[in-house]
N, CA, C and O of each residue as an XYZ file, in Angstrom:
460
protein
N      49.514     15.862    -86.096
C      48.382     15.027    -86.434
C      47.747     15.551    -87.731
O      47.559     16.757    -87.886
N      47.427     14.669    -88.633
C      46.842     15.048    -89.909
C      45.409     15.468    -89.754
O      44.755     15.157    -88.759
N      44.923     16.183    -90.752
C      43.522     16.601    -90.792
C      42.664     15.349    -91.084
O      43.100     14.420    -91.764
N      41.447     15.363    -90.551
C      40.532     14.254    -90.812
C      40.010     14.376    -92.276
O      40.182     15.409    -92.922
N      39.390     13.324    -92.757
C      38.835     13.340    -94.119
C      37.794     14.461    -94.249
O      37.738     15.142    -95.273
N      36.973     14.650    -93.212
C      35.963     15.694    -93.222
C      36.638     17.080    -93.313
O      36.224     17.929    -94.102
N      37.670     17.287    -92.502
C      38.390     18.576    -92.519
C      39.071     18.812    -93.869
O      39.099     19.942    -94.357
N      39.619     17.759    -94.475
C      40.253     17.895    -95.781
C      39.216     18.307    -96.798
O      39.488     19.180    -97.623
N      38.040     17.712    -96.771
C      36.968     18.089    -97.745
C      36.594     19.566    -97.546
O      36.402     20.288    -98.524
N      36.490     20.015    -96.298
C      36.181     21.423    -96.054
C      37.260     22.335    -96.624
O      36.962     23.370    -97.220
N      38.525     21.938    -96.433
C      39.660     22.710    -96.948
C      39.608     22.747    -98.460
O      39.781     23.807    -99.061
N      39.373     21.602    -99.084
C      39.314     21.543   -100.547
C      38.213     22.458   -101.100
O      38.398     23.124   -102.119
N      37.086     22.476   -100.424
C      35.962     23.345   -100.856
C      36.381     24.840   -100.766
O      36.152     25.616   -101.694
N      36.988     25.205    -99.648
C      37.428     26.609    -99.475
C      38.515     26.968   -100.471
O      38.524     28.072   -101.015
N      39.433     26.039   -100.712
C      40.520     26.304   -101.675
C      39.967     26.431   -103.102
O      40.430     27.270   -103.875
N      38.993     25.611   -103.443
C      38.384     25.704   -104.783
C      37.783     27.061   -105.000
O      37.949     27.646   -106.070
N      37.072     27.588   -103.994
C      36.475     28.910   -104.072
C      37.544     29.992   -104.223
O      37.418     30.894   -105.052
N      38.600     29.891   -103.410
C      39.691     30.862   -103.458
C      40.349     30.862   -104.831
O      40.595     31.922   -105.406
N      40.634     29.680   -105.354
C      41.290     29.558   -106.662
C      40.418     30.130   -107.767
O      40.925     30.762   -108.693
N      39.145     29.922   -107.681
C      38.241     30.458   -108.713
C      38.324     31.989   -108.753
O      38.147     32.589   -109.814
N      38.587     32.613   -107.622
C      38.656     34.065   -107.540
C      40.052     34.630   -107.823
O      40.172     35.756   -108.305
N      41.105     33.864   -107.529
C      42.470     34.424   -107.527
C      43.437     33.844   -108.558
O      44.525     34.388   -108.750
N      43.065     32.764   -109.217
C      43.973     32.238   -110.247
C      44.065     33.219   -111.404
O      43.097     33.919   -111.702
N      45.208     33.278   -112.054
C      45.350     34.126   -113.233
C      44.427     33.666   -114.366
O      43.951     32.530   -114.341
N      44.165     34.517   -115.352
C      43.339     34.096   -116.480
C      43.947     32.890   -117.184
O      45.164     32.707   -117.172
N      43.106     32.077   -117.791
C      43.546     30.825   -118.411
C      44.658     31.025   -119.442
O      45.554     30.188   -119.559
N      44.605     32.107   -120.172
C      45.571     32.292   -121.253
C      46.998     32.584   -120.771
O      47.928     32.520   -121.575
N      47.201     32.904   -119.479
C      48.567     33.140   -119.002
C      49.022     32.074   -117.997
O      50.126     32.171   -117.461
N      48.204     31.077   -117.738
C      48.552     30.079   -116.720
C      49.779     29.271   -117.060
O      50.377     28.657   -116.176
N      50.172     29.256   -118.323
C      51.430     28.575   -118.688
C      52.645     29.347   -118.172
O      53.707     28.766   -117.945
N      52.483     30.651   -117.988
C      53.556     31.503   -117.512
C      53.492     31.797   -116.013
O      54.519     32.018   -115.370
N      52.275     31.798   -115.464
C      52.057     32.040   -114.044
C      50.740     31.399   -113.636
O      49.692     31.660   -114.228
N      50.814     30.558   -112.614
C      49.588     29.931   -112.096
C      49.679     29.899   -110.559
O      50.732     30.146   -109.972
N      48.571     29.594   -109.955
C      48.467     29.496   -108.499
C      47.842     28.163   -108.159
O      46.899     27.729   -108.823
N      48.363     27.497   -107.117
C      47.814     26.202   -106.748
C      48.004     26.049   -105.218
O      48.594     26.905   -104.559
N      47.491     24.949   -104.695
C      47.565     24.704   -103.247
C      47.733     23.220   -103.043
O      47.399     22.396   -103.894
N      48.275     22.909   -101.855
C      48.369     21.506   -101.444
C      48.042     21.419    -99.951
O      48.266     22.346    -99.172
N      47.498     20.249    -99.603
C      47.215     19.957    -98.191
C      48.209     18.866    -97.787
O      48.272     17.806    -98.411
N      48.977     19.140    -96.740
C      49.975     18.189    -96.287
C      49.888     18.078    -94.775
O      50.157     19.042    -94.057
N      49.516     16.913    -94.299
C      49.299     16.685    -92.849
C      48.275     17.692    -92.331
O      47.105     17.628    -92.709
N      48.694     18.613    -91.480
C      47.743     19.572    -90.901
C      47.949     20.968    -91.491
O      47.445     21.950    -90.945
N      48.696     21.065    -92.616
C      48.995     22.369    -93.223
C      48.396     22.505    -94.621
O      48.238     21.528    -95.353
N      48.074     23.734    -94.959
C      47.643     24.105    -96.315
C      48.648     25.105    -96.819
O      48.922     26.107    -96.158
N      49.206     24.839    -97.996
C      50.202     25.713    -98.571
C      49.746     26.201    -99.931
O      49.305     25.412   -100.767
N      49.851     27.509   -100.155
C      49.578     28.116   -101.446
C      50.891     28.425   -102.120
O      51.841     28.854   -101.465
N      50.960     28.208   -103.442
C      52.188     28.462   -104.169
C      51.920     28.883   -105.603
O      50.907     28.514   -106.197
N      52.845     29.661   -106.149
C      52.787     30.037   -107.563
C      53.605     29.013   -108.359
O      54.559     28.416   -107.861
N      53.196     28.841   -109.588
C      53.917     27.949   -110.516
C      54.364     28.802   -111.685
O      53.548     29.455   -112.335
N      55.666     28.795   -111.952
C      56.260     29.577   -113.037
C      57.291     28.742   -113.777
O      57.791     27.753   -113.240
N      57.616     29.134   -115.016
C      58.733     28.475   -115.682
C      60.048     28.927   -115.031
O      60.195     30.078   -114.621
N      60.983     28.001   -114.951
C      62.284     28.344   -114.405
C      62.958     29.330   -115.371
O      62.895     29.138   -116.585
N      63.593     30.371   -114.850
C      64.130     31.457   -115.697
C      65.181     30.992   -116.685
O      65.246     31.494   -117.807
N      66.026     30.012   -116.266
C      67.103     29.589   -117.142
C      66.770     28.276   -117.907
O      67.540     27.828   -118.757
N      65.645     27.700   -117.589
C      65.166     26.466   -118.228
C      63.641     26.536   -118.323
O      62.949     25.857   -117.564
N      63.113     27.337   -119.231
C      61.668     27.607   -119.292
C      60.777     26.366   -119.408
O      59.602     26.425   -119.046
N      61.302     25.265   -119.898
C      60.482     24.056   -119.996
C      60.229     23.435   -118.623
O      59.301     22.645   -118.451
N      61.055     23.797   -117.657
C      60.904     23.261   -116.309
C      60.082     24.229   -115.458
O      60.340     25.433   -115.465
N      59.097     23.710   -114.729
C      58.254     24.535   -113.854
C      58.794     24.507   -112.428
O      59.267     23.476   -111.950
N      58.715     25.647   -111.763
C      59.111     25.708   -110.352
C      57.952     26.221   -109.519
O      57.063     26.909   -110.020
N      57.974     25.883   -108.269
C      56.923     26.323   -107.337
C      57.539     27.367   -106.387
O      58.611     27.157   -105.819
N      56.848     28.469   -106.237
C      57.273     29.554   -105.344
C      56.236     29.654   -104.222
O      55.109     30.076   -104.484
N      56.570     29.284   -102.996
C      55.603     29.365   -101.893
C      55.076     30.769   -101.677
O      55.815     31.746   -101.797
N      53.799     30.865   -101.359
C      53.140     32.150   -101.149
C      52.696     32.284    -99.690
O      52.998     33.283    -99.038
N      51.997     31.302    -99.191
C      51.472     31.366    -97.819
C      51.211     29.965    -97.291
O      51.037     29.015    -98.054
N      51.189     29.859    -95.981
C      50.923     28.565    -95.351
C      50.112     28.781    -94.089
O      50.315     29.746    -93.353
N      49.178     27.848    -93.854
C      48.418     27.833    -92.599
C      48.506     26.437    -92.028
O      48.349     25.449    -92.746
N      48.753     26.358    -90.748
C      48.850     25.064    -90.065
C      47.798     25.007    -88.962
O      47.714     25.884    -88.102
N      46.996     23.939    -89.019
C      45.913     23.769    -88.057
C      46.447     23.177    -86.753
O      47.135     22.156    -86.746
N      46.104     23.856    -85.640
C      46.456     23.384    -84.297
C      45.148     22.870    -83.682
O      44.331     23.643    -83.180
N      44.977     21.560    -83.734
C      43.702     20.972    -83.330
C      43.375     21.263    -81.848
O      42.227     21.558    -81.516
N      44.376     21.180    -80.971
C      44.155     21.405    -79.549
C      43.591     22.786    -79.263
O      42.770     22.948    -78.361
N      44.025     23.782    -80.025
C      43.596     25.156    -79.819
C      42.476     25.552    -80.763
O      41.895     26.627    -80.617
N      42.165     24.695    -81.734
C      41.141     24.933    -82.723
C      41.377     26.254    -83.465
O      40.485     27.095    -83.567
N      42.603     26.412    -83.978
C      42.935     27.606    -84.745
C      44.001     27.276    -85.797
O      44.657     26.236    -85.746
N      44.143     28.184    -86.733
C      45.119     28.068    -87.787
C      46.226     29.087    -87.554
O      45.939     30.263    -87.331
N      47.478     28.661    -87.602
C      48.605     29.587    -87.550
C      48.924     29.998    -88.971
O      48.964     29.158    -89.869
N      49.151     31.289    -89.183
C      49.370     31.845    -90.507
C      50.862     32.169    -90.691
O      51.499     32.749    -89.811
N      51.396     31.783    -91.844
C      52.833     31.985    -92.127
C      53.000     32.595    -93.530
O      52.160     32.431    -94.414
N      54.115     33.296    -93.683
C      54.528     33.787    -94.983
C      56.014     33.504    -95.114
O      56.708     33.365    -94.107
N      56.516     33.417    -96.353
C      57.910     33.068    -96.554
C      58.697     34.314    -96.906
O      58.411     35.004    -97.885
N      59.700     34.582    -96.079
C      60.566     35.763    -96.298
C      61.671     35.434    -97.278
O      61.763     34.315    -97.781
N      62.498     36.412    -97.540
C      63.616     36.241    -98.485
C      64.609     35.179    -98.041
O      65.354     34.648    -98.864
N      64.628     34.857    -96.727
C      65.532     33.819    -96.250
C      65.011     32.415    -96.532
O      65.631     31.423    -96.149
N      63.845     32.341    -97.217
C      63.205     31.089    -97.611
C      62.714     30.265    -96.447
O      62.531     29.054    -96.568
N      62.497     30.922    -95.305
C      61.947     30.245    -94.130
C      60.539     30.806    -93.861
O      60.237     31.956    -94.177
N      59.693     29.954    -93.267
C      58.362     30.381    -92.920
C      58.406     31.203    -91.630
O      59.058     30.814    -90.661
N      57.705     32.345    -91.626
C      57.645     33.220    -90.485
C      56.178     33.511    -90.174
O      55.338     33.584    -91.071
N      55.893     33.674    -88.887
C      54.525     34.027    -88.482
C      54.143     35.334    -89.140
O      54.944     36.267    -89.201
N      52.934     35.399    -89.625
C      52.404     36.611    -90.240
C      51.927     37.534    -89.101
O      50.795     37.409    -88.635
N      52.782     38.446    -88.664
C      52.514     39.239    -87.457
C      51.205     40.026    -87.482
O      50.566     40.140    -86.437
N      50.779     40.566    -88.604
C      49.490     41.288    -88.545
C      48.305     40.395    -88.183
O      47.297     40.874    -87.663
N      48.430     39.083    -88.462
C      47.341     38.157    -88.193
C      47.964     36.773    -87.951
O      47.884     35.921    -88.835
N      48.578     36.519    -86.797
C      49.325     35.281    -86.568
C      48.439     34.050    -86.489
O      48.894     32.952    -86.809
N      47.189     34.199    -86.075
C      46.265     33.041    -86.006
C      44.880     33.474    -86.480
O      44.504     34.642    -86.380
N      44.140     32.511    -86.995
C      42.752     32.711    -87.388
C      41.953     31.475    -86.951
O      42.513     30.406    -86.709
N      40.650     31.650    -86.860
C      39.797     30.543    -86.439
C      39.463     29.578    -87.574
O      39.257     28.387    -87.338
N      39.409     30.092    -88.818
C      38.993     29.262    -89.927
C      39.956     29.394    -91.112
O      40.678     30.385    -91.222
N      39.962     28.417    -91.973
C      40.763     28.454    -93.164
C      40.285     29.603    -94.080
O      41.088     30.243    -94.759
N      38.989     29.842    -94.083
C      38.438     30.924    -94.890
C      39.009     32.300    -94.468
O      39.236     33.164    -95.315
N      39.234     32.488    -93.176
C      39.847     33.744    -92.705
C      41.271     33.855    -93.204
O      41.714     34.939    -93.581
N      41.993     32.747    -93.212
C      43.368     32.711    -93.735
C      43.333     33.088    -95.207
O      44.094     33.957    -95.634
N      42.476     32.461    -95.986
C      42.392     32.728    -97.427
C      41.985     34.156    -97.708
O      42.465     34.754    -98.671
N      41.109     34.719    -96.888
C      40.719     36.139    -97.042
C      41.939     37.036    -96.825
O      42.167     37.972    -97.592
N      42.725     36.750    -95.776
C      43.926     37.571    -95.507
C      44.927     37.461    -96.656
O      45.540     38.461    -97.028
N      45.104     36.272    -97.222
C      46.028     36.105    -98.321
C      45.518     36.857    -99.555
O      46.279     37.527   -100.253
N      44.225     36.731    -99.802
C      43.635     37.385   -100.968
C      43.725     38.906   -100.879
O      43.981     39.570   -101.883
N      43.519     39.458    -99.689
C      43.604     40.897    -99.505
C      45.054     41.343    -99.503
O      45.377     42.359   -100.118
N      45.903     40.646    -98.858
C      47.377     40.915    -98.818
C      47.688     42.387    -98.540
O      48.467     43.010    -99.261
N      47.083     42.927    -97.506
C      47.253     44.350    -97.159
C      48.703     44.763    -96.939
O      49.076     45.902    -97.219
N      49.494     43.873    -96.454
C      50.893     44.219    -96.129
C      51.884     43.724    -97.214
O      53.099     43.827    -97.043
N      51.354     43.192    -98.317
C      52.163     42.751    -99.465
C      53.213     41.726    -99.081
O      54.325     41.733    -99.608
N      52.855     40.852    -98.166
C      53.785     39.804    -97.743
C      53.654     38.541    -98.582
O      54.637     37.828    -98.789
N      52.463     38.262    -99.059
C      52.221     36.998    -99.755
C      52.581     37.091   -101.227
O      53.323     36.255   -101.744
N      52.063     38.094   -101.894
C      52.288     38.228   -103.353
C      53.256     39.351   -103.695
O      53.509     39.603   -104.874
N      53.801     40.029   -102.694
C      54.810     41.057   -102.923
C      54.337     42.349   -103.403
O      55.138     43.259   -103.616
């Protein structure tokens, strides 16, 4: 089930605050940037970089994902491993709010999100 319009606005507000704190400086955003998308009940963070063999083409590299489980009123936290599949983030598999998810990604104590 998709997020409601109200929930989407809350997510957008939290993401805007996160991006203001964690995006690279403006002068290097052509080489490395950070962005997010909301898709159904998930929020995904990703890096944007030039493709190594075709620098004019931009590629997205997933960083982290949180999926809202409405029935349980919690967010499941995921990170993408080298196998390119999403895996539960074992140190913190669920959080109550999107802000908690964004805090965990920003701190990245276990170097799972940004390496």
